C-alpha positions in Angstrom: -33.7 -79.4 -29.2 -36.1 -80.0 -26.4 -34.2 -82.3 -23.6 -36.6 -85.7 -22.0 -35.5 -87.0 -18.9 -36.9 -90.5 -20.4 -34.4 -90.3 -23.4 -31.6 -89.1 -21.2 -32.4 -91.8 -19.0 -32.8 -94.7 -21.4 -29.5 -93.5 -23.3 -27.2 -93.7 -20.2 -28.8 -97.1 -19.2 -27.8 -98.5 -22.7 -24.8 -96.7 -24.1 -22.4 -99.3 -21.7 -24.4 -102.8 -22.9 -23.6 -101.0 -26.6 -20.1 -100.7 -25.2 -20.4 -104.1 -24.3 -21.7 -105.5 -27.4 -19.0 -103.5 -29.3 -16.3 -105.0 -27.5 -17.7 -108.6 -28.2 -18.1 -108.4 -32.0 -14.3 -107.1 -32.0 -13.1 -110.4 -29.5 -14.7 -113.1 -31.2 -15.2 -111.4 -35.2 -12.5 -114.5 -36.2 -14.9 -117.0 -35.1 -18.2 -115.5 -35.5 -20.2 -113.2 -37.5 -18.7 -109.7 -37.0 -14.9 -108.4 -36.6 -13.3 -105.1 -35.9 -15.3 -102.6 -38.3 -18.3 -103.7 -37.0 -17.3 -103.8 -33.3 -15.9 -100.1 -33.9 -18.9 -98.8 -35.3 -20.9 -100.2 -32.7 -18.6 -98.7 -30.1 -19.0 -95.2 -32.1 -23.2 -95.9 -31.9 -22.8 -95.9 -28.4 -20.9 -92.3 -28.4 -23.0 -90.9 -30.9 -26.4 -91.8 -28.5 -25.0 -90.2 -25.5 -24.2 -87.3 -28.1 -27.5 -87.1 -29.0 -29.4 -87.2 -25.6 -26.3 -85.6 -23.7 -25.1 -83.2 -26.0 -21.1 -82.9 -27.5 -19.8 -81.1 -24.5 -20.9 -83.5 -22.0 -19.5 -86.6 -23.5 -16.4 -84.8 -24.4 -15.9 -84.6 -20.7 -16.2 -88.8 -20.7 -14.6 -89.2 -23.8 -12.0 -86.0 -24.5 -11.2 -85.3 -27.9 -7.7 -85.4 -27.9 -7.4 -88.7 -26.3 -9.1 -90.3 -28.9 -7.3 -88.5 -31.3 -4.9 -90.0 -29.8 -6.4 -93.6 -29.6 -7.2 -93.4 -33.6 -3.6 -92.3 -34.5 -2.1 -94.9 -32.4 -4.3 -97.5 -33.6 -3.4 -96.8 -37.1 0.5 -96.9 -36.1 -0.2 -100.3 -34.6 -1.6 -101.5 -37.6 1.3 -100.7 -39.7 3.7 -101.6 -37.1 2.2 -105.4 -37.4 1.9 -105.5 -41.3 5.8 -104.1 -41.2 6.6 -107.1 -38.6 5.1 -109.7 -41.3 7.6 -108.2 -44.1 10.6 -108.4 -41.3 9.6 -112.2 -40.4 9.9 -112.7 -44.2 6.5 -113.0 -45.5 4.3 -110.5 -47.4 2.8 -107.4 -45.2 -0.4 -107.7 -43.0 0.9 -111.6 -43.6 0.3 -113.9 -40.2 3.6 -114.4 -38.4 2.0 -116.4 -35.2 1.1 -119.9 -34.8 -2.6 -120.9 -35.4 -4.0 -122.6 -32.9 -7.4 -125.0 -32.6 -10.1 -124.4 -34.5 -12.7 -122.8 -32.9 -11.0 -121.1 -29.6 -9.8 -117.4 -29.8 -6.2 -117.4 -30.2 -6.9 -119.9 -33.2 -6.6 -117.1 -35.5 -3.1 -116.1 -35.3 -2.7 -112.6 -35.2 -6.3 -111.9 -37.0 -7.6 -111.1 -33.1 -5.3 -108.5 -32.7 -5.9 -106.9 -35.7 -9.5 -107.2 -35.0 -8.8 -105.3 -32.2 -6.8 -102.3 -33.4 -9.4 -102.0 -36.3 -12.3 -101.7 -33.8 -10.6 -99.0 -31.9 -9.3 -97.0 -34.9 -12.7 -97.4 -36.4 -14.7 -96.9 -33.3 -12.5 -93.6 -32.6 -12.7 -92.2 -35.9 -16.3 -92.5 -36.2 -16.7 -90.9 -32.8 -14.5 -88.3 -33.8 -15.9 -87.2 -37.1 -20.3 -87.4 -35.0 -17.9 -84.8 -32.5 -17.3 -82.2 -35.3 -20.8 -82.8 -36.6 -22.4 -82.1 -33.9 -20.6 -79.3 -32.9 -21.1 -77.6 -36.1 -24.8 -75.8 -36.0 
């Protein structure tokens, strides 16, 4: 594929803003449209954009596969841990065990905020890993 300086520069300038928007979607998903899955996909789209413009080997220097795989695995186990804590608190699996706050404020959703963060990191890391493997194949 022919490399373009314009595509390279635009992708490098745009990727941090896409990552920031993904974090915004994850953080405010319980108050507005968005959430962990949508924010994770947006996070992965920034990595995919960099892969398309710079190549997988360059992007893997910035986001090593081992660390992304560790992040995905850790997020999965944190998700299970939150569910088990609900069981230990005498509630159902993944039932809220934290106190609820005022409606419209960030901590108002109990543990949903933390669940969105964990799901966002899991989805973002998982989709990034899938794309790393797809782009590596010729």
